C-alpha positions in Angstrom: -75.5 -51.1 -79.1 -73.5 -54.3 -77.2 -72.6 -54.8 -73.7 -68.8 -55.3 -74.7 -69.5 -51.3 -77.1 -71.3 -49.7 -74.4 -68.6 -50.8 -71.7 -66.2 -49.5 -73.8 -67.9 -45.9 -74.3 -68.6 -45.8 -70.5 -66.5 -43.1 -68.6 -63.3 -44.5 -66.9 -64.4 -45.2 -62.9 -62.0 -43.7 -60.4 -60.0 -46.3 -58.4 -61.6 -47.5 -54.6 -58.6 -45.0 -52.9 -59.1 -42.0 -55.1 -62.9 -42.3 -54.8 -62.6 -41.9 -51.1 -60.2 -39.2 -51.7 -62.5 -37.6 -53.7 -65.4 -38.1 -51.1 -63.1 -36.3 -48.6 -62.5 -33.9 -50.3 -65.4 -32.3 -50.3 -65.1 -31.7 -46.6 -61.4 -30.3 -46.6 -61.2 -28.6 -50.3 -58.5 -30.0 -52.6 -56.8 -33.6 -52.4 -53.9 -32.2 -50.7 -55.5 -30.1 -48.3 -57.3 -33.3 -47.8 -54.1 -35.0 -46.8 -52.5 -32.9 -44.6 -55.9 -32.4 -42.6 -55.9 -36.2 -42.3 -52.1 -36.3 -41.4 -53.1 -33.2 -38.7 -55.8 -35.3 -36.9 -53.2 -38.3 -36.5 -50.6 -36.4 -35.2 -53.3 -34.4 -32.9 -54.9 -38.0 -31.5 -51.5 -39.2 -31.4 -50.7 -36.3 -29.2 -53.4 -36.4 -27.2 -52.8 -39.9 -26.4 -49.3 -39.6 -25.3 -50.6 -36.6 -23.3 -53.2 -38.2 -21.2 -51.3 -41.2 -20.5 -48.7 -38.9 -18.9 -51.2 -36.4 -17.3 -54.0 -39.2 -15.7 -52.5 -42.5 -16.9 -49.4 -43.0 -15.6 -49.5 -40.1 -13.4 -48.5 -40.5 -9.7 -51.2 -38.6 -7.3 -49.9 -39.2 -3.7 -46.6 -39.5 -1.9 -43.5 -37.3 -2.3 -40.4 -37.1 -4.2 -39.1 -40.7 -4.0 -42.9 -42.1 -5.2 -42.1 -40.0 -8.4 -38.6 -41.6 -9.5 -38.8 -43.9 -12.5 -42.4 -43.3 -13.1 -43.2 -42.3 -16.4 -46.1 -40.1 -16.0 -46.9 -36.5 -14.3 -46.0 -36.1 -10.3 -48.9 -33.9 -8.9 -47.8 -34.1 -5.3 -45.3 -31.7 -6.3 -47.7 -29.3 -7.4 -49.8 -30.1 -4.5 -47.0 -29.8 -1.8 -45.4 -26.1 -3.7 -48.4 -24.5 -5.0 -48.9 -22.1 -2.2 -45.2 -21.0 -2.4 -45.6 -21.2 -6.4 -48.7 -18.5 -5.5 -47.4 -16.4 -3.0 -43.5 -16.9 -2.7 -42.1 -15.9 0.6 -45.4 -14.2 2.0 -45.8 -15.0 5.6 -47.5 -18.7 5.5 -50.6 -17.4 7.9 -51.1 -14.2 6.3 -51.2 -15.9 2.8 -55.1 -15.3 3.4 -54.1 -11.7 2.5 -52.7 -11.6 -0.8 -55.3 -14.6 -2.4 -57.9 -11.5 -1.5 -56.0 -9.3 -2.8 -55.9 -11.1 -6.3 -59.9 -12.1 -6.0 -60.7 -8.4 -5.6 -58.0 -7.5 -8.6 -59.6 -10.8 -10.6 -63.3 -9.2 -9.9 -62.7 -5.6 -10.2 -61.0 -6.0 -13.3 -64.1 -8.1 -14.2 -66.7 -5.4 -13.4 -64.7 -3.2 -14.7 -64.5 -4.8 -18.4 -68.0 -4.4 -18.8 -68.6 -1.5 -20.7 -72.4 -0.7 -20.0 -70.2 0.0 -16.1 -67.6 2.5 -18.0 -68.2 5.7 -15.8 -66.1 8.6 -14.1 -66.9 7.4 -11.1 -65.8 4.0 -11.9 -62.2 5.8 -12.3 -62.9 7.5 -8.6 -63.3 4.2 -7.0 -60.1 2.3 -8.6 -58.1 5.2 -7.1 -60.1 5.8 -3.9 -60.9 2.5 -3.0 -59.9 -0.6 -5.1 -56.1 0.5 -5.4 -55.9 1.5 -1.6 -57.2 -1.6 -0.2 -55.4 -4.0 -2.6 -52.2 -1.7 -1.0 -53.3 -2.4 2.7 -54.3 -6.4 2.2 -50.7 -6.7 0.6 -48.7 -4.5 3.0 -50.4 -4.2 6.3 -49.5 -1.9 9.0 -52.9 -0.7 9.6 -56.1 -2.1 11.0 -54.5 -4.8 12.9 -52.9 -6.4 9.8 -49.1 -7.4 10.0 -46.7 -5.4 8.2 -45.3 -7.5 5.6 -42.1 -5.9 3.7 -42.5 -5.7 -0.3 -39.0 -8.0 -0.7 -41.3 -10.7 0.9 -43.9 -10.3 -2.1 -43.9 -12.8 -4.5 -45.7 -15.1 -6.6 -48.6 -14.3 -8.9 -50.2 -11.4 -6.9 -46.7 -9.7 -7.6 -46.8 -10.6 -11.4 -50.1 -9.2 -11.5 -49.8 -6.2 -9.5 -46.9 -5.1 -11.5 -48.5 -5.4 -15.3 -51.8 -4.5 -14.1 -50.3 -1.1 -12.3 -47.6 -0.4 -14.7 -49.8 -0.9 -17.8 -53.2 1.2 -16.0 -50.7 3.9 -15.5 -48.2 3.7 -18.9 -51.7 4.2 -20.8 -52.4 7.9 -19.9 -48.9 8.5 -20.3 -48.3 6.9 -24.1 -51.3 9.0 -24.8 -49.9 11.9 -23.6 -46.3 11.1 -25.3 -48.5 10.1 -28.4 -50.1 13.8 -28.5 -47.0 15.6 -28.2 -45.1 13.4 -30.4 -48.0 15.1 -33.0 -47.7 18.6 -31.7 -47.1 21.5 -33.6 -44.5 23.0 -30.8 -41.1 22.4 -31.7 -40.2 22.1 -28.2 -42.9 19.7 -27.0 -42.0 17.0 -30.2 -38.7 17.1 -29.8 -38.7 16.1 -26.2 -41.2 13.5 -26.8 -39.4 12.0 -29.9 -36.0 11.9 -27.5 -37.6 10.2 -24.8 -39.7 7.7 -27.1 -36.6 6.8 -29.2 -34.3 6.4 -26.1 -36.4 3.9 -24.2 -37.1 2.0 -27.2 -33.8 1.7 -28.5 -33.2 -0.4 -25.2 -34.5 -3.6 -23.7 -36.2 -3.9 -20.6 -34.0 -5.4 -19.0 -31.9 -2.3 -18.8 -34.5 0.0 -17.7 -35.2 -2.2 -14.5 -31.1 -2.5 -13.7 -30.9 1.5 -13.7 -33.6 1.9 -11.8 -32.7 -0.8 -9.4 -29.1 -0.6 -9.3 -27.9 2.9 -10.8 -31.1 4.8 -9.3 -29.7 5.0 -5.8 -26.5 5.8 -6.4 -27.5 9.6 -7.4 -29.9 9.6 -4.5 -28.9 11.9 -1.6 -27.3 10.1 1.8 -29.9 8.3 3.5 -32.6 8.4 0.9 -34.0 5.1 -0.3 -36.8 3.9 -2.7 -38.1 0.8 -2.4 -37.2 -1.8 -4.9 -40.7 -2.9 -6.1 -41.3 1.1 -6.7 -38.6 1.5 -8.7 -38.9 -1.3 -10.5 -42.8 -0.5 -10.8 -41.9 3.1 -12.6 -39.2 1.2 -14.9 -42.2 -0.8 -16.1 -44.4 2.5 -16.2 -41.9 4.4 -18.6 -40.9 1.5 -20.7 -44.7 0.2 -21.5 -45.8 4.3 -22.1 -43.1 4.4 -24.9 -44.4 1.6 -26.6 -48.3 2.9 -26.4 -47.3 6.1 -27.7 -46.1 4.6 -31.1 -48.9 2.5 -31.3 -51.7 5.2 -30.7 -49.7 7.7 -32.7 -50.2 5.4 -35.4 -54.1 5.6 -34.3 -53.8 9.1 -34.7 -52.5 9.2 -38.1 -55.4 6.7 -39.3 -58.2 9.4 -38.3 -58.9 11.6 -41.2 -57.9 15.5 -41.2 -61.4 16.2 -41.9 -62.0 15.3 -38.5 -60.0 17.8 -37.2 -61.5 20.4 -39.3 -64.9 19.4 -38.5 -64.1 19.9 -34.9 -63.1 23.2 -35.1 -65.3 24.5 -37.9 -67.8 23.8 -34.5 -65.8 26.0 -32.5 -64.1 23.5 -30.9 -60.7 24.2 -28.9 -57.6 21.4 -29.7 -58.7 19.8 -26.6 -62.0 19.4 -27.2 -61.3 17.9 -30.3 -58.7 15.6 -29.3 -61.1 14.2 -26.4 -64.1 14.4 -28.3 -63.4 13.3 -31.5 -59.5 12.5 -32.5 -58.7 10.4 -29.6 -62.3 8.3 -29.5 -61.9 6.8 -33.2 -57.8 6.5 -32.8 -58.2 4.2 -29.3 -60.9 2.1 -31.2 -58.4 1.6 -34.2 -55.7 0.3 -32.2 -57.4 -2.5 -30.0 -55.3 -5.3 -31.3 -52.1 -3.8 -31.1 -53.0 -2.7 -27.8 -53.6 -5.9 -26.5 -51.0 -7.7 -27.7 -49.2 -5.3 -26.2 -50.3 -5.8 -22.7 -49.9 -9.2 -23.2 -46.5 -9.3 -23.9 -45.6 -6.9 -21.0 -47.6 -9.2 -18.8 -45.3 -11.9 -19.6 -42.2 -9.6 -19.3 -42.8 -9.3 -15.6 -40.9 -12.1 -15.5 -37.8 -10.2 -15.7 -38.0 -8.3 -12.5 -36.4 -11.2 -11.4 -32.8 -9.6 -12.2 -33.4 -7.0 -9.6 -34.1 -9.2 -6.4 -37.8 -9.1 -6.9 -39.4 -13.0 -6.9 -42.5 -13.2 -9.1 -44.4 -16.0 -10.3 -42.1 -17.8 -12.6 -39.6 -17.5 -10.5 -41.0 -19.3 -7.6 -41.8 -22.1 -9.9 -37.9 -22.2 -10.6 -37.2 -22.4 -7.0 -39.5 -24.8 -6.3 -38.7 -26.8 -8.9 -34.8 -26.7 -7.3 -35.9 -27.9 -4.1 -33.3 -30.6 -2.9 -36.5 -32.8 -2.3 -38.0 -32.6 -6.0 -34.9 -31.6 -8.2 -34.8 -33.2 -11.0 -38.1 -34.7 -10.6 -40.8 -32.2 -11.7 -39.4 -30.0 -13.6 -42.2 -30.3 -16.4 -44.9 -30.0 -14.0 -43.7 -27.0 -12.2 -43.3 -25.4 -16.2 -47.0 -26.5 -17.1 -48.4 -24.9 -14.1 -46.8 -21.8 -15.0 -47.3 -22.1 -19.0 -51.2 -22.9 -18.2 -51.5 -19.7 -16.0 -49.7 -17.5 -18.5 -51.7 -19.0 -21.2 -54.9 -18.5 -19.6 -55.1 -15.0 -18.9 -53.1 -13.8 -22.0 -56.0 -16.0 -23.8 -58.3 -14.4 -21.8 -56.9 -10.7 -23.0 -57.0 -11.6 -26.1 -61.0 -12.9 -26.0 -61.6 -9.2 -24.4 -59.6 -7.9 -27.5 -62.3 -9.5 -30.0 -65.3 -8.3 -27.4 -64.4 -4.8 -27.4 -63.4 -5.1 -31.8 -67.0 -6.3 -32.1 -68.8 -4.1 -29.2 -67.4 -0.9 -30.7 -68.3 -2.1 -34.5 -71.4 -2.7 -33.3 -72.2 0.3 -31.3 -70.5 2.8 -33.2 -71.0 1.4 -37.0 
C-alpha cells in the first residue's frame, strides 16, 4: 500500500482546538459543560481580581471620611471607628465589656451544648439555672455592683443573638406541643392548635411584632406596662412556634404507624410512646428544614427595628448615616453586616449536616 493510499484510509484527525476541547471534556464532562466551566472560572478570576483590588490594593486603611473621598477602594477607617457602635449600639461605652462577655459566654455555652456527648438533663438545668440568668445579669446589671442598663439601650449583635437564640429555644418545645396537639384525637385540642397555627402563619412577623408592641398595651390595666423587649421576644416565640409545629408535624406523619402500635403492645402509654419512640424519629427527619427555619428567623430579627429596638443591622445603618461618613462608606457597612450574618448562617448549616451524619451513623 502506498503512502497516499494509507493516508486516504486513515481516520480524519480532529482539529487542534477540537482536540484540546476533547481533553478538557475528560475533566468537565461534555463539551457544553466544559465551555460553561471555563466561562465560570474566567468570571470568578475576574470578580476576585476586582474584589482584591477594592478590598486591599486601592483601599484606605487610615484617616477619616475626607481621606476616603474619591478613592476607588474600601474605606476601612469607617469600620475601625464605628465597629463598637455597630456591635453594641447605644449600650454605655464604658460598660461594653458586659455585652462582650455575654456574647462570649453565649457562644461558649452553645459550642459546648452542640456536642452530642454532653447532652444530658444536667446541661438543660445548667442553662436554666446558671447560663441564662448570668446573661441577663451581665446585660441588665443592677446587682453585684453592676450599673443598671435599661433594655431600651440594648442593641447591636448581642440583642440580635439573644432575641433569636432565646426565641427559638423556647419556641421549639412549644412547637412540638402544638404539633402533638394538632395530631391529637381530641377534637377540642386539635381545633385550638389548628386555629392558633393557621392564624399565626397567616400573617407576617412584622404584624405580630406591631400587635405585641403597640396594641397589647392598650388592653393592659392602667399603670401596668410590659417591657418592650419582652413583648418583642414573646411575639417571636409565638410566631416561630407555629412554623416549628408544622415542620414537626411533617416528621410525625413520616413515622410509620407500626412504631406506635409496637409501643402500645409493650404497655407504654401515649406520652411514653411519643417521648421514647415517635418524637426521636420525627425530630431526626426534620433536622434540615428545622435548621433552615432557624437561619431564617436569625435573619428576621432585623424586623424588631420597627418596634424601637436597635438590632445589629440597624446599628450598621445608623453608622452609615453618620454625617461624617454619609455617602462614603455605605458598601463597607453592609459588607460587615453581610459577613456576620453569612458566617453564622453557614455555621448553622454546617452543624445541621453534622447532626444528620451523627444520627445516621449512630442510629443506622
